[in-house]
ROZARO-831653 format. One record per residue (C-alpha): x negated, y negated, z negated; residue number from 1; residue in one letter. Coordinates in steps of 0.1 Angstrom, whole numbers, plus 5000, padded with zeros to 4 digits. Example, Ala and Ser with C-alpha at 12.3 -4.5 7.8 and 13.67 -1.06 7.14 Angstrom:
! residues 2
<<4877; 5045; 4922>; 1; 'a'>;
<<4863; 5011; 4929>; 2; 's'>;
! end
This chain:
! residues 523
<<8528; 8001; 3592>; 1; 'm'>;
<<8549; 8033; 3592>; 2; 'a'>;
<<8577; 8029; 3617>; 3; 'g'>;
<<8564; 7997; 3631>; 4; 'f'>;
<<8566; 7998; 3670>; 5; 'p'>;
<<8530; 7989; 3675>; 6; 'i'>;
<<8528; 8002; 3711>; 7; 'l'>;
<<8558; 7982; 3721>; 8; 's'>;
<<8543; 7951; 3704>; 9; 't'>;
<<8511; 7955; 3724>; 10; 'i'>;
<<8532; 7958; 3757>; 11; 'i'>;
<<8555; 7929; 3750>; 12; 'f'>;
<<8532; 7904; 3734>; 13; 'l'>;
<<8523; 7890; 3769>; 14; 'p'>;
<<8561; 7888; 3777>; 15; 'i'>;
<<8565; 7867; 3745>; 16; 'f'>;
<<8536; 7845; 3757>; 17; 'a'>;
<<8554; 7842; 3791>; 18; 'v'>;
<<8585; 7829; 3774>; 19; 'l'>;
<<8565; 7803; 3755>; 20; 'i'>;
<<8546; 7792; 3786>; 21; 'i'>;
<<8578; 7788; 3806>; 22; 'l'>;
<<8590; 7763; 3780>; 23; 'l'>;
<<8558; 7742; 3782>; 24; 'l'>;
<<8553; 7713; 3806>; 25; 'p'>;
<<8527; 7719; 3833>; 26; 'k'>;
<<8505; 7691; 3820>; 27; 'r'>;
<<8497; 7711; 3788>; 28; 'l'>;
<<8471; 7732; 3807>; 29; 'k'>;
<<8449; 7739; 3776>; 30; 't'>;
<<8479; 7750; 3756>; 31; 's'>;
<<8490; 7774; 3783>; 32; 'i'>;
<<8455; 7790; 3785>; 33; 'k'>;
<<8452; 7792; 3747>; 34; 't'>;
<<8486; 7809; 3743>; 35; 'i'>;
<<8475; 7836; 3768>; 36; 's'>;
<<8441; 7840; 3751>; 37; 'l'>;
<<8458; 7844; 3717>; 38; 'v'>;
<<8483; 7869; 3730>; 39; 'a'>;
<<8455; 7890; 3745>; 40; 'f'>;
<<8433; 7888; 3714>; 41; 'l'>;
<<8462; 7899; 3692>; 42; 'l'>;
<<8466; 7929; 3716>; 43; 'q'>;
<<8429; 7937; 3711>; 44; 't'>;
<<8433; 7935; 3673>; 45; 'i'>;
<<8463; 7959; 3674>; 46; 'l'>;
<<8444; 7983; 3696>; 47; 'i'>;
<<8415; 7983; 3672>; 48; 'l'>;
<<8439; 7989; 3643>; 49; 'f'>;
<<8453; 8019; 3662>; 50; 'i'>;
<<8418; 8033; 3667>; 51; 'i'>;
<<8410; 8028; 3630>; 52; 's'>;
<<8441; 8049; 3621>; 53; 'k'>;
<<8438; 8074; 3649>; 54; 'f'>;
<<8433; 8111; 3642>; 55; 'd'>;
<<8408; 8122; 3668>; 56; 'f'>;
<<8412; 8158; 3657>; 57; 'n'>;
<<8446; 8159; 3676>; 58; 'l'>;
<<8445; 8166; 3713>; 59; 's'>;
<<8477; 8152; 3727>; 60; 'g'>;
<<8477; 8158; 3765>; 61; 'v'>;
<<8509; 8180; 3767>; 62; 'i'>;
<<8515; 8186; 3729>; 63; 'k'>;
<<8543; 8162; 3719>; 64; 'l'>;
<<8535; 8168; 3682>; 65; 'e'>;
<<8499; 8157; 3687>; 66; 'e'>;
<<8506; 8123; 3704>; 67; 'f'>;
<<8503; 8095; 3679>; 68; 'q'>;
<<8522; 8062; 3673>; 69; 'f'>;
<<8551; 8078; 3692>; 70; 'v'>;
<<8581; 8057; 3700>; 71; 'e'>;
<<8610; 8077; 3715>; 72; 'k'>;
<<8646; 8066; 3720>; 73; 'v'>;
<<8672; 8074; 3746>; 74; 'd'>;
<<8672; 8045; 3771>; 75; 'w'>;
<<8695; 8054; 3800>; 76; 'i'>;
<<8719; 8083; 3797>; 77; 't'>;
<<8744; 8092; 3824>; 78; 'v'>;
<<8768; 8120; 3816>; 79; 's'>;
<<8803; 8133; 3823>; 80; 'n'>;
<<8794; 8138; 3860>; 81; 's'>;
<<8794; 8176; 3858>; 82; 'a'>;
<<8810; 8179; 3892>; 83; 'q'>;
<<8780; 8164; 3909>; 84; 'l'>;
<<8756; 8179; 3883>; 85; 'n'>;
<<8738; 8145; 3881>; 86; 'l'>;
<<8737; 8140; 3843>; 87; 'n'>;
<<8703; 8126; 3834>; 88; 'f'>;
<<8684; 8111; 3806>; 89; 'k'>;
<<8657; 8084; 3808>; 90; 'i'>;
<<8638; 8078; 3776>; 91; 'e'>;
<<8619; 8048; 3763>; 92; 'y'>;
<<8590; 8072; 3753>; 93; 'f'>;
<<8556; 8059; 3744>; 94; 'l'>;
<<8526; 8076; 3727>; 95; 'g'>;
<<8488; 8078; 3728>; 96; 'v'>;
<<8462; 8105; 3727>; 97; 'd'>;
<<8424; 8103; 3730>; 98; 'g'>;
<<8424; 8096; 3767>; 99; 'i'>;
<<8450; 8068; 3767>; 100; 's'>;
<<8435; 8051; 3736>; 101; 'i'>;
<<8402; 8047; 3754>; 102; 'v'>;
<<8420; 8031; 3784>; 103; 'm'>;
<<8438; 8008; 3760>; 104; 'l'>;
<<8405; 7998; 3745>; 105; 'l'>;
<<8391; 7991; 3779>; 106; 'l'>;
<<8421; 7968; 3787>; 107; 's'>;
<<8418; 7951; 3753>; 108; 'g'>;
<<8382; 7942; 3760>; 109; 'i'>;
<<8386; 7930; 3796>; 110; 'i'>;
<<8418; 7910; 3795>; 111; 'f'>;
<<8406; 7884; 3769>; 112; 'p'>;
<<8374; 7880; 3789>; 113; 'i'>;
<<8395; 7874; 3820>; 114; 's'>;
<<8413; 7845; 3803>; 115; 'v'>;
<<8379; 7830; 3794>; 116; 'a'>;
<<8368; 7834; 3830>; 117; 'a'>;
<<8400; 7817; 3841>; 118; 's'>;
<<8395; 7786; 3819>; 119; 'w'>;
<<8385; 7764; 3849>; 120; 'n'>;
<<8416; 7774; 3870>; 121; 'i'>;
<<8432; 7741; 3878>; 122; 'd'>;
<<8456; 7751; 3906>; 123; 'k'>;
<<8490; 7757; 3891>; 124; 's'>;
<<8476; 7771; 3858>; 125; 'p'>;
<<8512; 7777; 3845>; 126; 'k'>;
<<8520; 7800; 3873>; 127; 'g'>;
<<8486; 7817; 3872>; 128; 'y'>;
<<8488; 7825; 3835>; 129; 'f'>;
<<8524; 7836; 3838>; 130; 'l'>;
<<8513; 7862; 3864>; 131; 'm'>;
<<8483; 7872; 3844>; 132; 'l'>;
<<8505; 7879; 3813>; 133; 'n'>;
<<8530; 7900; 3834>; 134; 'l'>;
<<8501; 7920; 3849>; 135; 'l'>;
<<8488; 7927; 3814>; 136; 'n'>;
<<8522; 7940; 3802>; 137; 's'>;
<<8524; 7963; 3832>; 138; 'g'>;
<<8489; 7977; 3826>; 139; 'v'>;
<<8494; 7983; 3789>; 140; 'm'>;
<<8528; 8000; 3795>; 141; 'g'>;
<<8514; 8023; 3821>; 142; 't'>;
<<8487; 8036; 3798>; 143; 'f'>;
<<8512; 8046; 3770>; 144; 'v'>;
<<8544; 8056; 3789>; 145; 'a'>;
<<8553; 8093; 3786>; 146; 'l'>;
<<8585; 8092; 3805>; 147; 'd'>;
<<8579; 8093; 3843>; 148; 'l'>;
<<8606; 8068; 3851>; 149; 'f'>;
<<8592; 8043; 3825>; 150; 'l'>;
<<8557; 8050; 3838>; 151; 'f'>;
<<8569; 8041; 3873>; 152; 'f'>;
<<8585; 8008; 3861>; 153; 'i'>;
<<8553; 7997; 3845>; 154; 'f'>;
<<8532; 8009; 3875>; 155; 'w'>;
<<8553; 7987; 3898>; 156; 'e'>;
<<8554; 7957; 3874>; 157; 'i'>;
<<8517; 7953; 3882>; 158; 'm'>;
<<8523; 7950; 3920>; 159; 'l'>;
<<8539; 7916; 3922>; 160; 'l'>;
<<8516; 7897; 3898>; 161; 'p'>;
<<8485; 7910; 3915>; 162; 'm'>;
<<8500; 7901; 3949>; 163; 'y'>;
<<8506; 7865; 3939>; 164; 'f'>;
<<8473; 7862; 3920>; 165; 'l'>;
<<8454; 7871; 3952>; 166; 'i'>;
<<8477; 7855; 3977>; 167; 'g'>;
<<8480; 7821; 3959>; 168; 'l'>;
<<8447; 7817; 3940>; 169; 'w'>;
<<8424; 7836; 3963>; 170; 'g'>;
<<8399; 7827; 3990>; 171; 'g'>;
<<8401; 7818; 4027>; 172; 'e'>;
<<8417; 7851; 4038>; 173; 'r'>;
<<8439; 7854; 4007>; 174; 'k'>;
<<8472; 7860; 4025>; 175; 'e'>;
<<8457; 7889; 4046>; 176; 'y'>;
<<8441; 7905; 4015>; 177; 'a'>;
<<8472; 7901; 3994>; 178; 'a'>;
<<8495; 7916; 4021>; 179; 'i'>;
<<8471; 7945; 4027>; 180; 'k'>;
<<8470; 7952; 3989>; 181; 'f'>;
<<8507; 7950; 3987>; 182; 'f'>;
<<8514; 7974; 4016>; 183; 'l'>;
<<8489; 8000; 4004>; 184; 'y'>;
<<8501; 7999; 3968>; 185; 't'>;
<<8538; 7998; 3979>; 186; 'l'>;
<<8533; 8029; 4000>; 187; 'f'>;
<<8517; 8047; 3970>; 188; 'g'>;
<<8546; 8035; 3948>; 189; 'g'>;
<<8572; 8050; 3972>; 190; 'i'>;
<<8554; 8083; 3972>; 191; 'l'>;
<<8552; 8082; 3934>; 192; 'l'>;
<<8590; 8074; 3931>; 193; 'l'>;
<<8601; 8101; 3955>; 194; 'l'>;
<<8580; 8127; 3936>; 195; 't'>;
<<8593; 8116; 3902>; 196; 'i'>;
<<8629; 8119; 3915>; 197; 'i'>;
<<8622; 8153; 3929>; 198; 'l'>;
<<8607; 8165; 3896>; 199; 'l'>;
<<8637; 8152; 3877>; 200; 'a'>;
<<8663; 8167; 3900>; 201; 'l'>;
<<8645; 8200; 3896>; 202; 's'>;
<<8648; 8200; 3858>; 203; 's'>;
<<8674; 8208; 3833>; 204; 's'>;
<<8675; 8203; 3795>; 205; 'i'>;
<<8704; 8211; 3772>; 206; 'i'>;
<<8714; 8184; 3748>; 207; 'a'>;
<<8748; 8184; 3729>; 208; 'd'>;
<<8760; 8212; 3751>; 209; 'g'>;
<<8754; 8192; 3783>; 210; 'i'>;
<<8727; 8200; 3809>; 211; 's'>;
<<8707; 8169; 3818>; 212; 'y'>;
<<8680; 8161; 3843>; 213; 'k'>;
<<8649; 8147; 3825>; 214; 't'>;
<<8620; 8124; 3833>; 215; 'f'>;
<<8602; 8134; 3801>; 216; 'n'>;
<<8566; 8140; 3811>; 217; 'l'>;
<<8558; 8164; 3783>; 218; 'i'>;
<<8588; 8186; 3792>; 219; 'y'>;
<<8578; 8186; 3828>; 220; 'l'>;
<<8542; 8194; 3822>; 221; 'm'>;
<<8546; 8222; 3796>; 222; 'd'>;
<<8575; 8241; 3812>; 223; 'q'>;
<<8570; 8275; 3796>; 224; 'n'>;
<<8569; 8261; 3761>; 225; 'n'>;
<<8601; 8242; 3765>; 226; 'y'>;
<<8622; 8269; 3781>; 227; 'i'>;
<<8630; 8281; 3746>; 228; 'k'>;
<<8643; 8246; 3737>; 229; 'n'>;
<<8667; 8246; 3766>; 230; 'g'>;
<<8644; 8232; 3793>; 231; 'y'>;
<<8641; 8249; 3826>; 232; 'l'>;
<<8622; 8238; 3857>; 233; 's'>;
<<8634; 8251; 3890>; 234; 'i'>;
<<8607; 8233; 3911>; 235; 'l'>;
<<8595; 8268; 3919>; 236; 'n'>;
<<8591; 8267; 3957>; 237; 's'>;
<<8554; 8267; 3966>; 238; 'n'>;
<<8560; 8245; 3996>; 239; 'h'>;
<<8579; 8219; 3976>; 240; 'i'>;
<<8553; 8220; 3948>; 241; 'r'>;
<<8525; 8215; 3974>; 242; 'l'>;
<<8543; 8186; 3990>; 243; 'l'>;
<<8549; 8170; 3956>; 244; 'a'>;
<<8512; 8175; 3947>; 245; 'f'>;
<<8501; 8159; 3980>; 246; 'a'>;
<<8524; 8129; 3975>; 247; 'a'>;
<<8512; 8122; 3940>; 248; 'l'>;
<<8476; 8127; 3951>; 249; 'f'>;
<<8479; 8101; 3978>; 250; 'v'>;
<<8497; 8077; 3954>; 251; 'a'>;
<<8469; 8078; 3929>; 252; 'f'>;
<<8441; 8081; 3955>; 253; 'a'>;
<<8452; 8047; 3969>; 254; 'i'>;
<<8448; 8031; 3935>; 255; 'k'>;
<<8415; 8047; 3926>; 256; 'l'>;
<<8407; 8043; 3956>; 257; 'p'>;
<<8395; 8074; 3974>; 258; 'i'>;
<<8382; 8075; 4010>; 259; 'f'>;
<<8400; 8070; 4034>; 260; 'p'>;
<<8426; 8051; 4013>; 261; 'f'>;
<<8400; 8025; 4002>; 262; 'h'>;
<<8401; 7999; 4029>; 263; 't'>;
<<8424; 7975; 4009>; 264; 'w'>;
<<8398; 7971; 3981>; 265; 'l'>;
<<8369; 7952; 3996>; 266; 'p'>;
<<8393; 7926; 4011>; 267; 'd'>;
<<8412; 7922; 3978>; 268; 'a'>;
<<8379; 7919; 3958>; 269; 'h'>;
<<8363; 7894; 3981>; 270; 'v'>;
<<8394; 7871; 3983>; 271; 'e'>;
<<8406; 7874; 3947>; 272; 'a'>;
<<8395; 7848; 3922>; 273; 'p'>;
<<8367; 7861; 3899>; 274; 't'>;
<<8389; 7869; 3869>; 275; 'p'>;
<<8413; 7889; 3890>; 276; 'i'>;
<<8384; 7908; 3906>; 277; 's'>;
<<8373; 7916; 3871>; 278; 'v'>;
<<8407; 7930; 3862>; 279; 'i'>;
<<8411; 7948; 3895>; 280; 'l'>;
<<8378; 7966; 3893>; 281; 'a'>;
<<8376; 7969; 3855>; 282; 'g'>;
<<8411; 7982; 3848>; 283; 'i'>;
<<8435; 7986; 3878>; 284; 'l'>;
<<8412; 8011; 3896>; 285; 'l'>;
<<8412; 8032; 3864>; 286; 'k'>;
<<8450; 8036; 3867>; 287; 'l'>;
<<8444; 8058; 3896>; 288; 'g'>;
<<8421; 8081; 3877>; 289; 'g'>;
<<8444; 8080; 3847>; 290; 'y'>;
<<8473; 8091; 3870>; 291; 'g'>;
<<8453; 8121; 3880>; 292; 'f'>;
<<8446; 8131; 3844>; 293; 'i'>;
<<8479; 8122; 3828>; 294; 'r'>;
<<8503; 8133; 3855>; 295; 'i'>;
<<8489; 8151; 3886>; 296; 'l'>;
<<8467; 8177; 3871>; 297; 'y'>;
<<8490; 8188; 3842>; 298; 'p'>;
<<8520; 8190; 3865>; 299; 'l'>;
<<8503; 8210; 3892>; 300; 'f'>;
<<8474; 8228; 3876>; 301; 'p'>;
<<8474; 8256; 3902>; 302; 'e'>;
<<8467; 8231; 3931>; 303; 'y'>;
<<8442; 8212; 3910>; 304; 's'>;
<<8421; 8244; 3909>; 305; 'k'>;
<<8429; 8255; 3945>; 306; 'e'>;
<<8418; 8222; 3960>; 307; 'f'>;
<<8388; 8215; 3937>; 308; 'a'>;
<<8364; 8220; 3966>; 309; 'f'>;
<<8381; 8193; 3988>; 310; 'y'>;
<<8387; 8169; 3959>; 311; 'i'>;
<<8350; 8171; 3950>; 312; 'a'>;
<<8342; 8165; 3987>; 313; 'm'>;
<<8362; 8133; 3988>; 314; 'l'>;
<<8344; 8122; 3956>; 315; 'g'>;
<<8311; 8129; 3972>; 316; 's'>;
<<8321; 8109; 4003>; 317; 'i'>;
<<8331; 8080; 3981>; 318; 'n'>;
<<8297; 8080; 3964>; 319; 'v'>;
<<8276; 8081; 3996>; 320; 'i'>;
<<8299; 8061; 4019>; 321; 'y'>;
<<8304; 8033; 3993>; 322; 'g'>;
<<8266; 8031; 3986>; 323; 'a'>;
<<8257; 8029; 4023>; 324; 'l'>;
<<8283; 8002; 4029>; 325; 'c'>;
<<8270; 7983; 3999>; 326; 'a'>;
<<8234; 7986; 4012>; 327; 'l'>;
<<8246; 7969; 4045>; 328; 'a'>;
<<8263; 7939; 4029>; 329; 'q'>;
<<8252; 7903; 4032>; 330; 't'>;
<<8280; 7890; 4009>; 331; 'd'>;
<<8271; 7894; 3972>; 332; 'f'>;
<<8307; 7900; 3962>; 333; 'k'>;
<<8315; 7925; 3989>; 334; 'k'>;
<<8283; 7944; 3979>; 335; 'l'>;
<<8297; 7948; 3944>; 336; 'i'>;
<<8331; 7958; 3958>; 337; 'a'>;
<<8316; 7987; 3978>; 338; 'y'>;
<<8294; 7997; 3948>; 339; 's'>;
<<8327; 8000; 3929>; 340; 's'>;
<<8340; 8025; 3955>; 341; 'i'>;
<<8308; 8044; 3953>; 342; 's'>;
<<8308; 8047; 3915>; 343; 'h'>;
<<8345; 8058; 3913>; 344; 'm'>;
<<8335; 8088; 3934>; 345; 'g'>;
<<8318; 8102; 3902>; 346; 'y'>;
<<8352; 8102; 3886>; 347; 'v'>;
<<8366; 8125; 3913>; 348; 'm'>;
<<8339; 8152; 3915>; 349; 'f'>;
<<8336; 8152; 3877>; 350; 'g'>;
<<8374; 8157; 3874>; 351; 'l'>;
<<8374; 8183; 3902>; 352; 'a'>;
<<8349; 8204; 3883>; 353; 's'>;
<<8375; 8212; 3856>; 354; 'l'>;
<<8346; 8217; 3833>; 355; 'd'>;
<<8348; 8202; 3798>; 356; 'q'>;
<<8316; 8183; 3803>; 357; 'v'>;
<<8325; 8172; 3838>; 358; 'g'>;
<<8360; 8159; 3829>; 359; 'v'>;
<<8346; 8142; 3798>; 360; 'l'>;
<<8320; 8125; 3821>; 361; 'g'>;
<<8348; 8115; 3845>; 362; 's'>;
<<8368; 8097; 3818>; 363; 'v'>;
<<8337; 8081; 3803>; 364; 'm'>;
<<8327; 8069; 3837>; 365; 'q'>;
<<8361; 8052; 3841>; 366; 'm'>;
<<8354; 8033; 3808>; 367; 'f'>;
<<8318; 8026; 3815>; 368; 'n'>;
<<8323; 8015; 3851>; 369; 'h'>;
<<8351; 7992; 3839>; 370; 'g'>;
<<8327; 7974; 3816>; 371; 'i'>;
<<8298; 7973; 3840>; 372; 'i'>;
<<8317; 7962; 3871>; 373; 't'>;
<<8334; 7935; 3850>; 374; 's'>;
<<8300; 7921; 3843>; 375; 'm'>;
<<8290; 7923; 3879>; 376; 'l'>;
<<8320; 7904; 3892>; 377; 'f'>;
<<8316; 7878; 3865>; 378; 'l'>;
<<8280; 7874; 3876>; 379; 'i'>;
<<8290; 7868; 3912>; 380; 'v'>;
<<8317; 7843; 3902>; 381; 'g'>;
<<8292; 7823; 3881>; 382; 'i'>;
<<8268; 7818; 3910>; 383; 'v'>;
<<8297; 7811; 3934>; 384; 'y'>;
<<8311; 7784; 3912>; 385; 'd'>;
<<8278; 7766; 3913>; 386; 'r'>;
<<8267; 7767; 3950>; 387; 'i'>;
<<8299; 7779; 3967>; 388; 'h'>;
<<8284; 7807; 3987>; 389; 't'>;
<<8280; 7844; 3983>; 390; 'r'>;
<<8256; 7849; 4012>; 391; 'e'>;
<<8226; 7868; 3998>; 392; 'i'>;
<<8202; 7852; 4024>; 393; 'a'>;
<<8209; 7818; 4008>; 394; 'k'>;
<<8195; 7829; 3974>; 395; 'f'>;
<<8160; 7833; 3962>; 396; 'g'>;
<<8139; 7826; 3931>; 397; 'g'>;
<<8168; 7821; 3907>; 398; 'l'>;
<<8149; 7836; 3878>; 399; 'a'>;
<<8128; 7804; 3878>; 400; 'l'>;
<<8159; 7782; 3872>; 401; 'k'>;
<<8182; 7805; 3852>; 402; 'a'>;
<<8163; 7829; 3830>; 403; 'p'>;
<<8193; 7836; 3807>; 404; 'i'>;
<<8215; 7843; 3837>; 405; 'y'>;
<<8188; 7866; 3851>; 406; 't'>;
<<8186; 7885; 3819>; 407; 'g'>;
<<8223; 7894; 3819>; 408; 'f'>;
<<8221; 7902; 3856>; 409; 'v'>;
<<8192; 7926; 3849>; 410; 't'>;
<<8212; 7945; 3823>; 411; 'i'>;
<<8242; 7948; 3846>; 412; 'a'>;
<<8222; 7959; 3876>; 413; 'f'>;
<<8202; 7985; 3858>; 414; 'f'>;
<<8234; 7998; 3841>; 415; 'a'>;
<<8250; 8001; 3875>; 416; 'a'>;
<<8220; 8021; 3887>; 417; 'i'>;
<<8224; 8045; 3858>; 418; 'g'>;
<<8193; 8037; 3839>; 419; 'l'>;
<<8188; 8059; 3808>; 420; 'p'>;
<<8197; 8040; 3776>; 421; 'g'>;
<<8225; 8022; 3793>; 422; 'l'>;
<<8261; 8034; 3793>; 423; 's'>;
<<8266; 8047; 3829>; 424; 'a'>;
<<8237; 8071; 3826>; 425; 'f'>;
<<8254; 8096; 3803>; 426; 'i'>;
<<8288; 8095; 3820>; 427; 's'>;
<<8272; 8101; 3855>; 428; 'e'>;
<<8250; 8128; 3841>; 429; 'a'>;
<<8280; 8146; 3826>; 430; 'f'>;
<<8298; 8144; 3859>; 431; 'c'>;
<<8269; 8160; 3876>; 432; 'y'>;
<<8265; 8187; 3849>; 433; 'l'>;
<<8302; 8195; 3852>; 434; 'g'>;
<<8300; 8197; 3890>; 435; 'a'>;
<<8270; 8220; 3889>; 436; 'f'>;
<<8288; 8243; 3865>; 437; 'n'>;
<<8316; 8250; 3890>; 438; 'n'>;
<<8308; 8269; 3922>; 439; 's'>;
<<8335; 8250; 3941>; 440; 'd'>;
<<8320; 8216; 3933>; 441; 't'>;
<<8283; 8224; 3930>; 442; 'r'>;
<<8275; 8216; 3966>; 443; 'l'>;
<<8290; 8181; 3965>; 444; 'f'>;
<<8275; 8174; 3931>; 445; 'g'>;
<<8241; 8181; 3947>; 446; 'a'>;
<<8249; 8160; 3978>; 447; 'i'>;
<<8261; 8131; 3957>; 448; 's'>;
<<8227; 8129; 3939>; 449; 'l'>;
<<8216; 8109; 3969>; 450; 's'>;
<<8240; 8082; 3958>; 451; 'g'>;
<<8218; 8076; 3928>; 452; 'v'>;
<<8188; 8067; 3950>; 453; 'a'>;
<<8211; 8046; 3973>; 454; 'l'>;
<<8224; 8027; 3942>; 455; 'a'>;
<<8189; 8020; 3931>; 456; 'a'>;
<<8181; 8008; 3966>; 457; 'g'>;
<<8209; 7983; 3970>; 458; 'y'>;
<<8208; 7970; 3934>; 459; 'm'>;
<<8170; 7965; 3932>; 460; 'l'>;
<<8169; 7950; 3967>; 461; 'w'>;
<<8197; 7926; 3958>; 462; 't'>;
<<8179; 7917; 3926>; 463; 'l'>;
<<8147; 7910; 3944>; 464; 'q'>;
<<8163; 7889; 3971>; 465; 'r'>;
<<8184; 7867; 3948>; 466; 'i'>;
<<8162; 7863; 3917>; 467; 'f'>;
<<8126; 7866; 3927>; 468; 'f'>;
<<8103; 7850; 3952>; 469; 'g'>;
<<8102; 7813; 3962>; 470; 'k'>;
<<8131; 7791; 3949>; 471; 'l'>;
<<8154; 7781; 3978>; 472; 'k'>;
<<8159; 7744; 3982>; 473; 'd'>;
<<8197; 7746; 3978>; 474; 'n'>;
<<8191; 7760; 3943>; 475; 'l'>;
<<8170; 7732; 3929>; 476; 'e'>;
<<8200; 7719; 3908>; 477; 'd'>;
<<8212; 7753; 3897>; 478; 'f'>;
<<8222; 7753; 3860>; 479; 'q'>;
<<8218; 7782; 3837>; 480; 'd'>;
<<8247; 7797; 3818>; 481; 'l'>;
<<8271; 7776; 3798>; 482; 't'>;
<<8282; 7787; 3763>; 483; 'n'>;
<<8315; 7799; 3776>; 484; 'r'>;
<<8298; 7821; 3802>; 485; 'e'>;
<<8274; 7835; 3776>; 486; 'i'>;
<<8304; 7843; 3754>; 487; 'a'>;
<<8319; 7863; 3782>; 488; 'm'>;
<<8288; 7883; 3790>; 489; 'l'>;
<<8275; 7890; 3755>; 490; 'i'>;
<<8303; 7915; 3744>; 491; 'p'>;
<<8301; 7934; 3778>; 492; 'l'>;
<<8263; 7936; 3775>; 493; 's'>;
<<8265; 7948; 3739>; 494; 'f'>;
<<8289; 7976; 3749>; 495; 'l'>;
<<8268; 7986; 3779>; 496; 'v'>;
<<8238; 7990; 3755>; 497; 'i'>;
<<8258; 8005; 3726>; 498; 'l'>;
<<8274; 8032; 3746>; 499; 'f'>;
<<8241; 8039; 3763>; 500; 'g'>;
<<8223; 8044; 3730>; 501; 'i'>;
<<8251; 8060; 3711>; 502; 'y'>;
<<8276; 8076; 3736>; 503; 'p'>;
<<8290; 8098; 3708>; 504; 's'>;
<<8313; 8069; 3699>; 505; 'l'>;
<<8332; 8075; 3731>; 506; 'l'>;
<<8327; 8113; 3731>; 507; 'i'>;
<<8343; 8116; 3697>; 508; 'q'>;
<<8373; 8097; 3708>; 509; 'm'>;
<<8378; 8118; 3739>; 510; 'l'>;
<<8365; 8153; 3730>; 511; 'n'>;
<<8395; 8171; 3717>; 512; 'n'>;
<<8419; 8157; 3743>; 513; 's'>;
<<8395; 8166; 3771>; 514; 'i'>;
<<8389; 8201; 3757>; 515; 'n'>;
<<8426; 8209; 3755>; 516; 'f'>;
<<8432; 8193; 3790>; 517; 'f'>;
<<8406; 8216; 3806>; 518; 'v'>;
<<8419; 8247; 3787>; 519; 'i'>;
<<8455; 8239; 3798>; 520; 'f'>;
<<8446; 8234; 3835>; 521; 'i'>;
<<8423; 8264; 3836>; 522; 's'>;
<<8449; 8288; 3822>; 523; 'n'>;
! end
């Protein structure tokens, strides 16, 4: 496999599937779905192959020589414009380290399951699966891009497919939710682009005797190391650096989302079809956290430390505010949406701690939350498909009619609470340990502990109202899970239990990259 562009293959397999789907007539619905499933499964196989060959002793992060499966070629070069001093290089630059490989694994798990969850989509399935494949390509590219311009392209590729997937295949208020999602994300994208341009214009690298502006993320992050190789950053004004930090922070905070930039999420979740809610919560929110770790913190380590108190405060607000909103919901899906906002708060105060255990817990929480929340949205979708309501008051006694369904729900709910032995427990515990180990974040780690009790409250209360007590009359004909639905939930349940009992599997994948990340930021 030496020299084989495996990362490019992972990115562009869905594009190849798009070309095939475009050639198929609309009536071949099963073939269209099968092609998408095969493309996503092939991606998963390639990701597992990368993991099997991956050297987890290498850190990556900002060390070019320690990124693996690197693909790097000049893509766009503009020269001979010395009078304007606007020579620049954009590279097709891909690579993975321990952090990005875990995010690829998460995507490789959830996307095939999303196709299985989409099997009953009958409204324009050709268009639906075209959009789903384009979305997949954007996600995979974002997790492996090491050139900021390339990163931005993949970041924006995700915007239009998700807009159409919500706006055309969503619920009653789909247009409103889609436009709100689009505007928030577009605003974040504009901030991201402006900052990327500012960083590039403030750089200079000598190649073939010509000074070029660069978008190379590794050069921009590790400025001191690359000065000797002809690289020089002149983004040295504190005011400009602070402005750039703030712009990137907002761009990634919208995607995560962090209070008060979160308001697009509940509407998008509620109106999106179930498989798109699964992708949105399971993967797309993680892109915000990934942006903090891959770009924001390494580019601006001084402000990452200076504003640790306020970043932890925002994370704490997310935990408590999201949990209180979830507790007040009468709509099953909106409850899960607000719980997602709450649990992403752990990512923020774990990261803000800049402690090795806290940051490790933050990335593990991104992975574990992706698996758990995917289960939760599948669970909501299954019950909605049967009785066409999400009002919790219209449920009751479902355990009597659907014991298999109830079993999967119990695993997902207790995992969301953070029960020991299930995957979220260790990642949340690490986030708290990290927060308590930093004087700037200790207070908000302590305050956020109330979120654990609140999560137990809204999850257990929901479990009691929906599944126990007297069976409601409208549920008399409720059918237990089909084989397809069981097939979707089994791998997610297995991973929730596996990473709860043996979290070292994740820790070993992340440990060296996280340790070097913390050392670099702290110094």
